[in-house]
N, CA, C and O atoms as a GROMACS GRO file, in nm:
protein
  492
    1MET      N    1   6.459  -6.606 -11.906
    1MET     CA    2   6.443  -6.569 -11.823
    1MET      C    3   6.313  -6.674 -11.745
    1MET      O    4   6.219  -6.716 -11.812
    2ASN      N    5   6.333  -6.714 -11.560
    2ASN     CA    6   6.231  -6.799 -11.532
    2ASN      C    7   6.105  -6.763 -11.506
    2ASN      O    8   6.108  -6.730 -11.388
    3ARG      N    9   5.967  -6.747 -11.557
    3ARG     CA   10   5.835  -6.686 -11.501
    3ARG      C   11   5.748  -6.801 -11.470
    3ARG      O   12   5.777  -6.911 -11.516
    4ALA      N   13   5.668  -6.789 -11.411
    4ALA     CA   14   5.573  -6.909 -11.384
    4ALA      C   15   5.485  -6.977 -11.442
    4ALA      O   16   5.453  -7.095 -11.430
    5ASN      N   17   5.434  -6.863 -11.531
    5ASN     CA   18   5.332  -6.815 -11.688
    5ASN      C   19   5.348  -6.731 -11.681
    5ASN      O   20   5.410  -6.673 -11.592
    6TYR      N   21   5.294  -6.686 -11.784
    6TYR     CA   22   5.299  -6.582 -11.946
    6TYR      C   23   5.237  -6.549 -11.923
    6TYR      O   24   5.238  -6.443 -11.985
    7LEU      N   25   5.071  -6.552 -11.807
    7LEU     CA   26   4.973  -6.450 -11.699
    7LEU      C   27   5.047  -6.272 -11.750
    7LEU      O   28   5.165  -6.248 -11.724
    8SER      N   29   4.997  -6.212 -11.788
    8SER     CA   30   4.962  -6.073 -11.710
    8SER      C   31   4.921  -6.068 -11.557
    8SER      O   32   4.880  -6.167 -11.497
    9VAL      N   33   4.931  -5.979 -11.518
    9VAL     CA   34   4.961  -5.920 -11.377
    9VAL      C   35   4.762  -5.944 -11.316
    9VAL      O   36   4.687  -6.009 -11.243
   10PRO      N   37   4.768  -5.848 -11.404
   10PRO     CA   38   4.566  -5.858 -11.423
   10PRO      C   39   4.535  -6.011 -11.476
   10PRO      O   40   4.516  -6.097 -11.390
   11GLU      N   41   4.531  -6.037 -11.582
   11GLU     CA   42   4.467  -6.169 -11.638
   11GLU      C   43   4.496  -6.296 -11.507
   11GLU      O   44   4.413  -6.369 -11.452
   12ALA      N   45   4.588  -6.289 -11.493
   12ALA     CA   46   4.660  -6.374 -11.298
   12ALA      C   47   4.493  -6.346 -11.226
   12ALA      O   48   4.395  -6.419 -11.220
   13PHE      N   49   4.518  -6.210 -11.180
   13PHE     CA   50   4.447  -6.195 -11.049
   13PHE      C   51   4.287  -6.183 -11.090
   13PHE      O   52   4.195  -6.194 -11.008
   14ASN      N   53   4.267  -6.152 -11.269
   14ASN     CA   54   4.078  -6.161 -11.253
   14ASN      C   55   4.085  -6.341 -11.256
   14ASN      O   56   4.005  -6.413 -11.197
   15LEU      N   57   4.198  -6.389 -11.338
   15LEU     CA   58   4.171  -6.578 -11.314
   15LEU      C   59   4.180  -6.588 -11.232
   15LEU      O   60   4.059  -6.589 -11.212
   16ARG      N   61   4.229  -6.603 -11.112
   16ARG     CA   62   4.205  -6.644 -10.939
   16ARG      C   63   4.099  -6.605 -10.925
   16ARG      O   64   4.018  -6.694 -10.901
   17ASN      N   65   4.028  -6.420 -10.934
   17ASN     CA   66   3.932  -6.400 -10.850
   17ASN      C   67   3.782  -6.512 -10.904
   17ASN      O   68   3.697  -6.556 -10.826
   18VAL      N   69   3.786  -6.533 -11.026
   18VAL     CA   70   3.656  -6.611 -11.076
   18VAL      C   71   3.664  -6.760 -11.092
   18VAL      O   72   3.593  -6.840 -11.153
   19ILE      N   73   3.793  -6.774 -11.006
   19ILE     CA   74   3.760  -6.961 -11.061
   19ILE      C   75   3.752  -7.018 -10.893
   19ILE      O   76   3.741  -7.138 -10.872
   20ASP      N   77   3.757  -6.933 -10.795
   20ASP     CA   78   3.742  -6.984 -10.708
   20ASP      C   79   3.553  -7.084 -10.710
   20ASP      O   80   3.515  -7.169 -10.631
   21ILE      N   81   3.502  -7.044 -10.795
   21ILE     CA   82   3.397  -7.113 -10.771
   21ILE      C   83   3.360  -7.252 -10.854
   21ILE      O   84   3.262  -7.326 -10.864
   22VAL      N   85   3.492  -7.244 -10.906
   22VAL     CA   86   3.456  -7.375 -10.972
   22VAL      C   87   3.593  -7.443 -10.878
   22VAL      O   88   3.572  -7.558 -10.839
   23ASN      N   89   3.677  -7.405 -10.855
   23ASN     CA   90   3.722  -7.512 -10.766
   23ASN      C   91   3.688  -7.519 -10.633
   23ASN      O   92   3.756  -7.583 -10.553
   24ARG      N   93   3.517  -7.415 -10.578
   24ARG     CA   94   3.473  -7.504 -10.474
   24ARG      C   95   3.332  -7.579 -10.544
   24ARG      O   96   3.264  -7.641 -10.462
   25SER      N   97   3.276  -7.580 -10.704
   25SER     CA   98   3.188  -7.698 -10.678
   25SER      C   99   3.307  -7.869 -10.777
   25SER      O  100   3.244  -7.972 -10.800
   26PHE      N  101   3.370  -7.867 -10.793
   26PHE     CA  102   3.454  -7.909 -10.882
   26PHE      C  103   3.522  -7.981 -10.810
   26PHE      O  104   3.484  -8.086 -10.758
   27GLY      N  105   3.652  -7.921 -10.799
   27GLY     CA  106   3.780  -7.996 -10.745
   27GLY      C  107   3.893  -7.773 -10.762
   27GLY      O  108   3.865  -7.655 -10.786
   28MET      N  109   4.032  -7.876 -10.721
   28MET     CA  110   4.114  -7.769 -10.704
   28MET      C  111   4.154  -7.805 -10.911
   28MET      O  112   4.147  -7.904 -10.984
   29CYS      N  113   4.194  -7.657 -10.930
   29CYS     CA  114   4.207  -7.614 -11.043
   29CYS      C  115   4.355  -7.581 -11.121
   29CYS      O  116   4.453  -7.572 -11.047
   30TYR      N  117   4.378  -7.559 -11.296
   30TYR     CA  118   4.510  -7.608 -11.221
   30TYR      C  119   4.516  -7.568 -11.452
   30TYR      O  120   4.462  -7.612 -11.554
   31LEU      N  121   4.660  -7.423 -11.398
   31LEU     CA  122   4.744  -7.437 -11.513
   31LEU      C  123   4.792  -7.605 -11.581
   31LEU      O  124   4.838  -7.712 -11.541
   32VAL      N  125   4.742  -7.535 -11.714
   32VAL     CA  126   4.848  -7.648 -11.827
   32VAL      C  127   4.863  -7.606 -11.876
   32VAL      O  128   4.794  -7.504 -11.885
   33GLY      N  129   5.000  -7.637 -11.998
   33GLY     CA  130   4.977  -7.622 -12.135
   33GLY      C  131   5.103  -7.490 -12.183
   33GLY      O  132   5.218  -7.475 -12.142
   34SER      N  133   5.019  -7.405 -12.289
   34SER     CA  134   5.135  -7.374 -12.355
   34SER      C  135   5.164  -7.260 -12.277
   34SER      O  136   5.285  -7.235 -12.278
   35CYS      N  137   5.079  -7.161 -12.192
   35CYS     CA  138   5.015  -6.992 -12.144
   35CYS      C  139   5.148  -7.036 -11.999
   35CYS      O  140   5.208  -6.949 -11.936
   36LEU      N  141   5.158  -7.135 -11.985
   36LEU     CA  142   5.316  -7.183 -11.910
   36LEU      C  143   5.404  -7.163 -11.885
   36LEU      O  144   5.467  -7.122 -11.788
   37THR      N  145   5.433  -7.222 -12.072
   37THR     CA  146   5.608  -7.194 -12.136
   37THR      C  147   5.653  -7.114 -12.244
   37THR      O  148   5.771  -7.096 -12.275
   38LYS      N  149   5.533  -7.059 -12.312
   38LYS     CA  150   5.567  -6.936 -12.362
   38LYS      C  151   5.451  -6.848 -12.436
   38LYS      O  152   5.344  -6.895 -12.474
   39ARG      N  153   5.506  -6.658 -12.454
   39ARG     CA  154   5.454  -6.621 -12.428
   39ARG      C  155   5.358  -6.560 -12.539
   39ARG      O  156   5.293  -6.461 -12.504
   40ASP      N  157   5.334  -6.625 -12.714
   40ASP     CA  158   5.266  -6.640 -12.794
   40ASP      C  159   5.185  -6.765 -12.780
   40ASP      O  160   5.179  -6.846 -12.873
   41TYR      N  161   5.091  -6.791 -12.610
   41TYR     CA  162   4.999  -6.956 -12.616
   41TYR      C  163   4.896  -6.894 -12.679
   41TYR      O  164   4.877  -6.772 -12.689
   42ARG      N  165   4.826  -6.989 -12.724
   42ARG     CA  166   4.777  -6.998 -12.815
   42ARG      C  167   4.615  -6.940 -12.699
   42ARG      O  168   4.571  -6.825 -12.685
   43ASP      N  169   4.570  -7.056 -12.644
   43ASP     CA  170   4.519  -7.012 -12.538
   43ASP      C  171   4.547  -7.083 -12.393
   43ASP      O  172   4.654  -7.140 -12.374
   44VAL      N  173   4.445  -7.078 -12.290
   44VAL     CA  174   4.488  -7.075 -12.153
   44VAL      C  175   4.432  -7.230 -12.077
   44VAL      O  176   4.349  -7.233 -11.986
   45ASP      N  177   4.474  -7.307 -12.115
   45ASP     CA  178   4.440  -7.436 -12.033
   45ASP      C  179   4.403  -7.481 -11.927
   45ASP      O  180   4.461  -7.585 -11.897
   46ILE      N  181   4.320  -7.441 -11.847
   46ILE     CA  182   4.224  -7.495 -11.736
   46ILE      C  183   4.162  -7.632 -11.684
   46ILE      O  184   4.041  -7.651 -11.696
   47ARG      N  185   4.265  -7.751 -11.611
   47ARG     CA  186   4.199  -7.847 -11.619
   47ARG      C  187   4.154  -7.853 -11.422
   47ARG      O  188   4.225  -7.806 -11.332
   48CYS      N  189   4.050  -7.910 -11.408
   48CYS     CA  190   3.993  -7.964 -11.313
   48CYS      C  191   4.057  -8.107 -11.209
   48CYS      O  192   4.081  -8.225 -11.234
   49ILE      N  193   4.059  -8.091 -11.185
   49ILE     CA  194   4.159  -8.274 -11.097
   49ILE      C  195   4.003  -8.297 -10.989
   49ILE      O  196   3.967  -8.256 -10.879
   50MET      N  197   3.963  -8.357 -11.062
   50MET     CA  198   3.848  -8.485 -10.961
   50MET      C  199   3.846  -8.552 -10.957
   50MET      O  200   3.811  -8.636 -11.040
   51ASP      N  201   3.920  -8.569 -10.757
   51ASP     CA  202   3.915  -8.732 -10.728
   51ASP      C  203   3.836  -8.850 -10.879
   51ASP      O  204   3.752  -8.846 -10.969
   52ASP      N  205   3.903  -8.908 -10.839
   52ASP     CA  206   3.852  -9.050 -10.938
   52ASP      C  207   3.695  -9.092 -10.961
   52ASP      O  208   3.625  -9.070 -11.060
   53GLU      N  209   3.648  -9.186 -10.788
   53GLU     CA  210   3.561  -9.134 -10.757
   53GLU      C  211   3.427  -9.054 -10.735
   53GLU      O  212   3.316  -9.103 -10.714
   54ASP      N  213   3.456  -8.931 -10.743
   54ASP     CA  214   3.324  -8.847 -10.749
   54ASP      C  215   3.347  -8.794 -10.915
   54ASP      O  216   3.236  -8.751 -10.947
   55PHE      N  217   3.430  -8.781 -11.018
   55PHE     CA  218   3.425  -8.836 -11.107
   55PHE      C  219   3.360  -8.925 -11.145
   55PHE      O  220   3.240  -8.896 -11.145
   56ASN      N  221   3.383  -9.027 -11.179
   56ASN     CA  222   3.292  -9.174 -11.179
   56ASN      C  223   3.145  -9.104 -11.135
   56ASN      O  224   3.072  -9.087 -11.232
   57ARG      N  225   3.100  -9.068 -11.032
   57ARG     CA  226   3.003  -8.974 -10.983
   57ARG      C  227   2.931  -8.976 -11.068
   57ARG      O  228   2.847  -9.052 -11.117
   58ARG      N  229   2.981  -8.862 -11.087
   58ARG     CA  230   2.903  -8.741 -11.193
   58ARG      C  231   2.905  -8.747 -11.290
   58ARG      O  232   2.827  -8.683 -11.359
   59PHE      N  233   3.025  -8.852 -11.354
   59PHE     CA  234   2.993  -8.850 -11.505
   59PHE      C  235   3.004  -9.044 -11.520
   59PHE      O  236   3.105  -9.112 -11.536
   60PRO      N  237   2.881  -9.082 -11.510
   60PRO     CA  238   2.911  -9.205 -11.444
   60PRO      C  239   2.912  -9.333 -11.631
   60PRO      O  240   2.808  -9.356 -11.692
   61GLY      N  241   2.993  -9.366 -11.657
   61GLY     CA  242   2.976  -9.481 -11.800
   61GLY      C  243   3.065  -9.375 -11.881
   61GLY      O  244   3.076  -9.382 -12.003
   62VAL      N  245   3.114  -9.297 -11.818
   62VAL     CA  246   3.267  -9.243 -11.911
   62VAL      C  247   3.409  -9.336 -11.945
   62VAL      O  248   3.489  -9.380 -11.863
   63ALA      N  249   3.410  -9.344 -12.028
   63ALA     CA  250   3.501  -9.415 -12.025
   63ALA      C  251   3.715  -9.326 -12.058
   63ALA      O  252   3.750  -9.370 -11.948
   64GLU      N  253   3.740  -9.312 -12.068
   64GLU     CA  254   3.912  -9.290 -12.132
   64GLU      C  255   3.885  -9.131 -12.179
   64GLU      O  256   3.921  -9.026 -12.126
   65GLU      N  257   3.813  -9.155 -12.290
   65GLU     CA  258   3.826  -9.031 -12.351
   65GLU      C  259   3.670  -8.999 -12.284
   65GLU      O  260   3.575  -9.077 -12.290
   66PRO      N  261   3.672  -8.830 -12.203
   66PRO     CA  262   3.524  -8.780 -12.152
   66PRO      C  263   3.447  -8.728 -12.271
   66PRO      O  264   3.328  -8.698 -12.268
   67MET      N  265   3.561  -8.716 -12.416
   67MET     CA  266   3.533  -8.606 -12.454
   67MET      C  267   3.386  -8.641 -12.582
   67MET      O  268   3.354  -8.586 -12.687
   68TYR      N  269   3.330  -8.757 -12.505
   68TYR     CA  270   3.289  -8.823 -12.624
   68TYR      C  271   3.128  -8.856 -12.528
   68TYR      O  272   3.026  -8.909 -12.571
   69ASP      N  273   3.151  -8.814 -12.418
   69ASP     CA  274   2.976  -8.820 -12.295
   69ASP      C  275   2.940  -8.641 -12.323
   69ASP      O  276   3.022  -8.550 -12.309
   70ALA      N  277   2.781  -8.626 -12.369
   70ALA     CA  278   2.719  -8.533 -12.391
   70ALA      C  279   2.781  -8.462 -12.296
   70ALA      O  280   2.876  -8.384 -12.307
   71GLU      N  281   2.730  -8.488 -12.217
   71GLU     CA  282   2.682  -8.405 -12.027
   71GLU      C  283   2.887  -8.361 -11.974
   71GLU      O  284   2.929  -8.251 -11.938
   72TRP      N  285   2.950  -8.460 -11.986
   72TRP     CA  286   3.114  -8.373 -11.994
   72TRP      C  287   3.171  -8.229 -12.043
   72TRP      O  288   3.230  -8.129 -12.000
   73SER      N  289   3.103  -8.299 -12.190
   73SER     CA  290   3.147  -8.222 -12.289
   73SER      C  291   3.034  -8.071 -12.232
   73SER      O  292   3.102  -7.976 -12.194
   74LEU      N  293   2.973  -8.061 -12.229
   74LEU     CA  294   2.783  -7.941 -12.224
   74LEU      C  295   2.928  -7.855 -12.094
   74LEU      O  296   2.989  -7.754 -12.128
   75ILE      N  297   2.946  -7.911 -11.984
   75ILE     CA  298   3.009  -7.856 -11.899
   75ILE      C  299   3.143  -7.792 -11.901
   75ILE      O  300   3.170  -7.687 -11.842
   76CYS      N  301   3.216  -7.856 -11.965
   76CYS     CA  302   3.357  -7.838 -11.998
   76CYS      C  303   3.309  -7.674 -12.095
   76CYS      O  304   3.350  -7.567 -12.052
   77ALA      N  305   3.272  -7.677 -12.149
   77ALA     CA  306   3.230  -7.615 -12.229
   77ALA      C  307   3.125  -7.434 -12.224
   77ALA      O  308   3.142  -7.325 -12.279
   78ALA      N  309   3.030  -7.486 -12.138
   78ALA     CA  310   3.020  -7.414 -12.084
   78ALA      C  311   3.112  -7.355 -11.990
   78ALA      O  312   3.186  -7.271 -12.043
   79VAL      N  313   3.128  -7.372 -11.878
   79VAL     CA  314   3.247  -7.366 -11.728
   79VAL      C  315   3.399  -7.268 -11.854
   79VAL      O  316   3.474  -7.177 -11.817
   80SER      N  317   3.396  -7.316 -11.960
   80SER     CA  318   3.529  -7.209 -12.088
   80SER      C  319   3.468  -7.149 -12.082
   80SER      O  320   3.472  -7.081 -11.979
   81GLU      N  321   3.339  -7.118 -12.202
   81GLU     CA  322   3.306  -6.979 -12.210
   81GLU      C  323   3.263  -6.851 -12.047
   81GLU      O  324   3.316  -6.741 -12.035
   82TRP      N  325   3.177  -6.899 -11.965
   82TRP     CA  326   3.207  -6.853 -11.842
   82TRP      C  327   3.370  -6.830 -11.788
   82TRP      O  328   3.407  -6.759 -11.881
   83LEU      N  329   3.427  -6.837 -11.746
   83LEU     CA  330   3.537  -6.816 -11.720
   83LEU      C  331   3.633  -6.669 -11.856
   83LEU      O  332   3.689  -6.560 -11.854
   84ALA      N  333   3.594  -6.773 -11.943
   84ALA     CA  334   3.614  -6.650 -12.081
   84ALA      C  335   3.578  -6.529 -12.061
   84ALA      O  336   3.645  -6.430 -12.030
   85LYS      N  337   3.430  -6.546 -12.088
   85LYS     CA  338   3.353  -6.390 -12.050
   85LYS      C  339   3.348  -6.262 -11.937
   85LYS      O  340   3.324  -6.142 -11.935
   86ARG      N  341   3.413  -6.435 -11.787
   86ARG     CA  342   3.512  -6.296 -11.632
   86ARG      C  343   3.589  -6.212 -11.670
   86ARG      O  344   3.600  -6.094 -11.640
   87THR      N  345   3.662  -6.300 -11.762
   87THR     CA  346   3.875  -6.273 -11.783
   87THR      C  347   3.907  -6.177 -11.943
   87THR      O  348   3.974  -6.080 -11.979
   88GLY      N  349   3.836  -6.249 -11.985
   88GLY     CA  350   3.907  -6.227 -12.099
   88GLY      C  351   3.981  -6.275 -12.244
   88GLY      O  352   4.001  -6.231 -12.357
   89LEU      N  353   4.019  -6.459 -12.122
   89LEU     CA  354   4.096  -6.467 -12.167
   89LEU      C  355   4.041  -6.598 -12.271
   89LEU      O  356   3.928  -6.634 -12.241
   90PRO      N  357   4.105  -6.679 -12.395
   90PRO     CA  358   4.103  -6.742 -12.469
   90PRO      C  359   4.111  -6.919 -12.351
   90PRO      O  360   4.214  -6.986 -12.359
   91ILE      N  361   4.000  -6.964 -12.259
   91ILE     CA  362   3.973  -7.029 -12.208
   91ILE      C  363   3.973  -7.126 -12.228
   91ILE      O  364   3.944  -7.104 -12.346
   92ASP      N  365   3.983  -7.292 -12.224
   92ASP     CA  366   3.976  -7.430 -12.280
   92ASP      C  367   3.968  -7.525 -12.095
   92ASP      O  368   4.041  -7.585 -12.016
   93PHE      N  369   3.887  -7.500 -12.105
   93PHE     CA  370   3.879  -7.610 -11.958
   93PHE      C  371   3.856  -7.659 -11.929
   93PHE      O  372   3.746  -7.622 -11.887
   94GLN      N  373   3.880  -7.829 -11.882
   94GLN     CA  374   3.852  -7.974 -11.858
   94GLN      C  375   3.853  -8.060 -11.771
   94GLN      O  376   3.961  -8.119 -11.768
   95ILE      N  377   3.746  -8.109 -11.664
   95ILE     CA  378   3.753  -8.220 -11.515
   95ILE      C  379   3.795  -8.271 -11.592
   95ILE      O  380   3.761  -8.272 -11.710
   96GLN      N  381   3.923  -8.353 -11.516
   96GLN     CA  382   3.990  -8.518 -11.543
   96GLN      C  383   4.023  -8.516 -11.454
   96GLN      O  384   4.094  -8.445 -11.384
   97ARG      N  385   3.924  -8.678 -11.441
   97ARG     CA  386   4.055  -8.812 -11.312
   97ARG      C  387   4.146  -8.733 -11.260
   97ARG      O  388   4.158  -8.611 -11.273
   98MET      N  389   4.200  -8.798 -11.210
   98MET     CA  390   4.308  -8.767 -11.095
   98MET      C  391   4.320  -8.890 -11.116
   98MET      O  392   4.312  -8.863 -11.235
   99SER      N  393   4.340  -9.074 -11.115
   99SER     CA  394   4.412  -9.122 -11.225
   99SER      C  395   4.499  -9.086 -11.368
   99SER      O  396   4.610  -9.136 -11.382
  100TYR      N  397   4.447  -9.006 -11.462
  100TYR     CA  398   4.458  -8.966 -11.584
  100TYR      C  399   4.501  -8.851 -11.519
  100TYR      O  400   4.548  -8.911 -11.422
  101ALA      N  401   4.529  -8.701 -11.487
  101ALA     CA  402   4.591  -8.649 -11.531
  101ALA      C  403   4.756  -8.636 -11.426
  101ALA      O  404   4.853  -8.563 -11.444
  102ASN      N  405   4.730  -8.750 -11.310
  102ASN     CA  406   4.821  -8.753 -11.245
  102ASN      C  407   4.903  -8.833 -11.360
  102ASN      O  408   5.010  -8.784 -11.394
  103LYS      N  409   4.870  -8.925 -11.406
  103LYS     CA  410   4.959  -9.038 -11.523
  103LYS      C  411   5.022  -8.954 -11.596
  103LYS      O  412   5.140  -8.973 -11.628
  104LEU      N  413   4.913  -8.792 -11.654
  104LEU     CA  414   4.956  -8.752 -11.794
  104LEU      C  415   5.087  -8.610 -11.693
  104LEU      O  416   5.206  -8.590 -11.670
  105PHE      N  417   4.970  -8.560 -11.671
  105PHE     CA  418   5.108  -8.425 -11.562
  105PHE      C  419   5.190  -8.490 -11.508
  105PHE      O  420   5.263  -8.402 -11.463
  106GLY      N  421   5.250  -8.623 -11.467
  106GLY     CA  422   5.307  -8.650 -11.316
  106GLY      C  423   5.444  -8.634 -11.428
  106GLY      O  424   5.546  -8.690 -11.388
  107GLN      N  425   5.456  -8.544 -11.599
  107GLN     CA  426   5.576  -8.629 -11.617
  107GLN      C  427   5.649  -8.535 -11.602
  107GLN      O  428   5.562  -8.450 -11.621
  108PRO      N  429   5.787  -8.447 -11.572
  108PRO     CA  430   5.830  -8.308 -11.605
  108PRO      C  431   5.815  -8.210 -11.658
  108PRO      O  432   5.817  -8.090 -11.629
  109GLU      N  433   5.781  -8.337 -11.837
  109GLU     CA  434   5.751  -8.235 -11.989
  109GLU      C  435   5.612  -8.131 -11.930
  109GLU      O  436   5.590  -8.011 -11.917
  110HIS      N  437   5.558  -8.228 -11.912
  110HIS     CA  438   5.423  -8.144 -11.884
  110HIS      C  439   5.378  -8.096 -11.714
  110HIS      O  440   5.335  -8.170 -11.626
  111GLN      N  441   5.403  -7.963 -11.707
  111GLN     CA  442   5.358  -7.860 -11.612
  111GLN      C  443   5.235  -7.862 -11.628
  111GLN      O  444   5.173  -7.883 -11.732
  112ARG      N  445   5.185  -7.834 -11.492
  112ARG     CA  446   5.049  -7.762 -11.404
  112ARG      C  447   5.124  -7.708 -11.253
  112ARG      O  448   5.213  -7.762 -11.186
  113GLN      N  449   5.037  -7.561 -11.229
  113GLN     CA  450   5.018  -7.433 -11.120
  113GLN      C  451   4.960  -7.457 -11.115
  113GLN      O  452   4.906  -7.483 -11.222
  114ALA      N  453   4.871  -7.488 -10.979
  114ALA     CA  454   4.767  -7.471 -10.906
  114ALA      C  455   4.716  -7.339 -10.943
  114ALA      O  456   4.793  -7.286 -11.024
  115ILE      N  457   4.638  -7.284 -10.920
  115ILE     CA  458   4.531  -7.189 -10.929
  115ILE      C  459   4.432  -7.148 -10.845
  115ILE      O  460   4.315  -7.151 -10.885
  116PHE      N  461   4.476  -7.090 -10.676
  116PHE     CA  462   4.470  -7.081 -10.493
  116PHE      C  463   4.425  -6.924 -10.576
  116PHE      O  464   4.500  -6.851 -10.641
  117THR      N  465   4.287  -6.907 -10.548
  117THR     CA  466   4.213  -6.793 -10.473
  117THR      C  467   4.293  -6.728 -10.369
  117THR      O  468   4.381  -6.762 -10.290
  118ILE      N  469   4.219  -6.604 -10.401
  118ILE     CA  470   4.272  -6.522 -10.338
  118ILE      C  471   4.190  -6.524 -10.184
  118ILE      O  472   4.068  -6.519 -10.192
  119GLU      N  473   4.239  -6.531 -10.070
  119GLU     CA  474   4.165  -6.549  -9.984
  119GLU      C  475   4.076  -6.355  -9.959
  119GLU      O  476   4.112  -6.246 -10.001
  120ARG      N  477   3.984  -6.388  -9.893
  120ARG     CA  478   3.970  -6.310  -9.820
  120ARG      C  479   3.929  -6.253  -9.694
  120ARG      O  480   3.843  -6.304  -9.621
  121SER      N  481   3.984  -6.163  -9.672
  121SER     CA  482   4.002  -6.140  -9.488
  121SER      C  483   3.894  -6.064  -9.423
  121SER      O  484   3.851  -5.966  -9.484
  122SER      N  485   3.845  -6.093  -9.314
  122SER     CA  486   3.719  -6.052  -9.207
  122SER      C  487   3.715  -5.914  -9.197
  122SER      O  488   3.601  -5.919  -9.242
  123PRO      N  489   3.728  -5.822  -9.184
  123PRO     CA  490   3.753  -5.584  -9.153
  123PRO      C  491   3.710  -5.653  -8.968
  123PRO      O  492   3.703  -5.574  -8.874
   0.00000   0.00000   0.00000
């Protein structure tokens, strides 16, 4: 059976509702990893792809491996916890440079799926 991902409809709905503030704050967020390919995923991997220039401005001096940068690590951990609390999902959130993300997820075996927010219409 072909599926876009293995989140349930309520889980996907809740995620889309809370991801809006993250998209507005940092850039477009994407689902990646095992929740796209298998029912028994361990966690929900979310990657926020930020323009290289924006990434370098927000996280100056961060090399290829940002996990060693305290500020980057704190922001990613805090957003992971916040999203997990709001959605009930085990979230692994990371901000990535666009050049790195495109190099990694441009490969056929590495999928990514944009998390579009729910547009609210005016009455």
